[in-house]
N, C-alpha and C positions, 0 to 999 in steps of 0.2 A: 644424416648430417655429419656425425662424428667420423663415419667411414670415409667420407670425401675429404675431410681435413687430414686424416691419417694418410690417405693415399697421396695427397699433395706434399706432405712432409716427407714421405718415403721417396717420392720422385726427386725432391731436392737433394737427397743424399745418395741416390743411385741413378744410373743411366745405362741403357743397353749400349754395348760397344761391339766393334767388329774384330773378329779374330782373323789372322791371315798367316801364311807361311813365309818365313824369312830363311831361305836355305832349308836346312833340316829342322829348324826350330819353329815353334808356334809363337806368334807375337800378337799383341793387342794394341789397338790404337787408344791412347789415353786422351780424352777430351781436355781442352785447355783449362776448364774449371777444376780439373782433378790433377793437374800437372804437379810433379814433385820437384823440389829443388835439387840442384847438383846433377852429377852424371851417373851416380850409382844408387841402387836401391836394394832393399832386402825383401826377398820373396819367400814366404813360408806357407805350408799347407796345414790347415786345421780341419780335419774331416774332409768334407767335399769343398771347402772354401779355400781360395787362394788369397793371401793377404800380402799386399805390397806396401812397404813403408820406406820413408827416406832413411838413408844411413845417418846415424847421429855423428856430429862432428868428432874428429879424432883427437883434437887438442883444445885447450882453452883458447889459444890464439885463433883457431878455426871458428870456434863458437863466437868469440868477440867480433870476428870479421863479418859475421852475419847480422850483427846488431846495427841499428841506425845510430848515428852520432847524436849526442845530447846537444840540443840547441840553446838551452838556458844557461845563463851566466851563474857561476857559483859566487856566493858572497865572500868578501875577503875574510880571512881568519886572522884574528888579532894575535900578535906574539905576546904570550903571557910570560911574566918573570918566572924563572926557575927557582923553586924553593930548595934550600939545602937539605940533603938527606943525612940523618944521623944514624950511624950503625952502632 
């Protein structure tokens, strides 16, 4: 029973993909459920594994551009009187 559950979990995280040639390069078809955002990615090799990751945003503005807008209204902030500061 446990083996079947582990097999099902593993299948959800991995999938067999097709390799093909693109000119002199080898390429892989990435299934829709594994698509990465953007147009660039980072590929590195760890032992026999190839690891493909999205490129992190280069600037704070690029990161903020990926976020969804806040839909809730902010409460009004009351203007408080300024207390004099003694030096």
